[in-house]
Steps between C-alpha positions, in 0.01 A plus 500: 500500500833506334735792490593592142814677601619189685395277204704717261802511736507130547445424130153351543369711214656402175271615217713401203511142632136446609260692273481230230539187707125421489450575129460171303570671166834632635588150628424352166709750318790440736478125440492550115798736516693256711423200267598699192817633675608151583432381137705789368798463728523134413581596148758763582885473520676596825587839351134564395386400845739753658378775261134410581572513875653835463206621301259357761683685776454833311134428431445410867664829607286694252182326622582567862568870426179517309296344783671730759416807292135388446469444868637845587283666244189332632587544866586873498169632358314275753699654791441845364129442487490380854695801617275733312194327647635531849606868456180614335211328680157550348295777666144607460616852401405472128 
């Protein structure tokens, strides 16, 4: 049985990198995005490519922040539910 704390510490649990790896629709969309991106950049000037790269960096940062916030939002209520369940075990005193 693995130890989740050790897995977290050693970076073996990486939700944002693994949760879509087995989704064929996600893989197809990534492929389409890559193909279209390549076609677009082939038509741009060097200045336009630099601007697009800066734009992409900002979008990546926004996406990362969004995923982090969604993870925290989903994780916190789950932990609170577990804590409440442990602190308030069911009894037959109804």
